[in-house]
N, C-alpha and C positions, 0 to 999 in steps of 0.2 A: 583508655580502653576500659570497658566494663567487664567485671569477672563473669566467668561462664557460670551458669547454674543449670543444674540437671533436676529433673523430676522424674520420678518412676510411678507409672500407673499400673495398678493391679486391677484386672478385670475378673471380678469374682462371679462365678456361675455355679451355685451350689448344686444343680441337678436335683433329681429325686432322692428322697431318703431311702436308705437300703433296709429292706427287711432282714431280720435274723432268721434265717431259714432252718438253721442246724446248729444244735449245741453237742459237743461231744466232750468226754471227760476220759482222760488216760491215767492209769494208776490205780483206779477203782477196781477191786476184785469181786467183791461180794453184793454189790448193789448196782443195779442198772443205771445207765445214763438218764433214762427218762424219770426214775424215781429220785435221783439226785438233783436234776434240775427242775424239779416240781415247784411251782411257786415263783419261778424266774420272772422278773419285771419284763425283761427283754425276751419275751416268749413268742410263740407263734401267734399270728393276728387272730383277734376274737371278733364275733359280730360287732361289739362296741368299740373295736380298734380305731375306728374313724375318730372317735371322740377321745380316747385315752391314750392314742398312739402306741398302744401295746404291740409288740412284734417289730417295731422299727428300733434299729440300733441307735443307741445314745450312750457315749462312754461312761458318763457318771452311774448309769443303770447296771453297768458291769460290776462296779464296786459292790452294789446292793446284791447283785446275783452272786459275788464270791461269798458274802456273808450269809445268804440264803443256802448256798451249797454246803458251808460248814454247819449251819443249823440242820440241814436234812440228814447230814452225817450222824448229828446227835440222835435224831429220830430213829436210826437204825444201829444204835448202841455203840457207836464210835466215840469214845471220849477225847480222842484227838485226830485230827486230820489238818492237812496244810495244803494250801495252793501254792505251787511252785511258780507258776506263770500262766498268762493267758495269751492267746493269739487270735487275732481277727483276720480272716482271709475273704477276699472276694470271690464269688463264684466265677467260673470262667465266662460266663455270658453276662457278668456284671449286673445281674438281677437280684442279687441278695448276698448275704454274708454267713459265714460259718465261724462260729466262736469255738475255740478249743482251750480247754483248761487241763493243765497237768497238775495231779494231785498225788500227795502221799497219805495213805490212811493208815491209822494205827490198828491195834487189834478191836475185834467187835466183842462186846462184852454182853453177857446174860445177867438176868436179874437174880440173885441168889435170894434175896428176901427184902423186906422192908420192915424196919423196926420204928416204932413211935414210942416217944417218951415225953414227959412233961405233963401239962394238966390239961384235961378235956372237961369243960363245964357241964353240969347238969347230969342227965341219965346216961349220956353217951359214954361209949368205951372205946378202947383202941381197935378192937375187933370190928366194930361197925364202921369206924373210919378206914380201916384197911379195906373193907369191902367196897369203899367208894373209889379205889384205885384199881382200875380194870386190868393192868398188867399183872400177870401172875408169875410166881416164881419159875425160873427156867425159861422164860421168854426173853426176847431181846430186850435190853435195858434201854427203852425209850425215854430218855431223861426229859425231853420236852413234853411228852404226854404225862409224865408222872408230875412235873411242875404245874402243868395246866390243871390237872385233877386236884393237886394239893391246893391251888389257888381257889378252886371251887369251894372245897372245904372250908377255907378261910373266909370266904364271902359268906358262908353260912353262919359262922361265928360272928362276923361284923354286923349282919343283919340282927343278931340278937343282942347287940350293944357291946361287943368286945372289939372296939375300933383298933385296937393296937395288936390284934392277933397276927402272929407271924409264923412261918415254918423256916427252919434252917435246915438245909439239905447237905449231907455229907456222904461221900462215896468211900466205902471200904471194899477192898479188893478180896477175893477168896477164890476157891476152886469153883469153876461153872458146874451147875447141876447136871448138864448133859455130858460132862467129861471131855468135850471138844477142847482144843487149844484155846 
């Protein structure tokens, strides 16, 4: 007698890719879902979506979206925020998906002031450099924008031959100018 052999056959039918139609975020109190989900890769389809597949759900994109969400929190003055979990749900008609993220946000910070120290070559002074950062004292501390504008200043130095110019950014806490918590 020959031993029995068994085989299992999987018939895979992937069907259509599901568009991500909605993103919601719970736990955020001070910033809208739309502002926090700005720049998500798995966003609503665009005219070029046929080529980029933007708006179609792909699990690895969610990891990028979580990082973008945290970056967006920095733009709105939050120095700490954490994603507790994500859930993906199919719509009842199975024509799309809804991504839901649970977050904890820390306090929102205002800019008390920017101090600059070190050396600025040539005729420049710190007052002229401070004018190049558009965020003013008392506004929401958008650390992303401050860093981008500081990088622009560094590029000016690098173009003048100071190839190793760098900025070290440190945060010091104090009472907010507005008096809010």
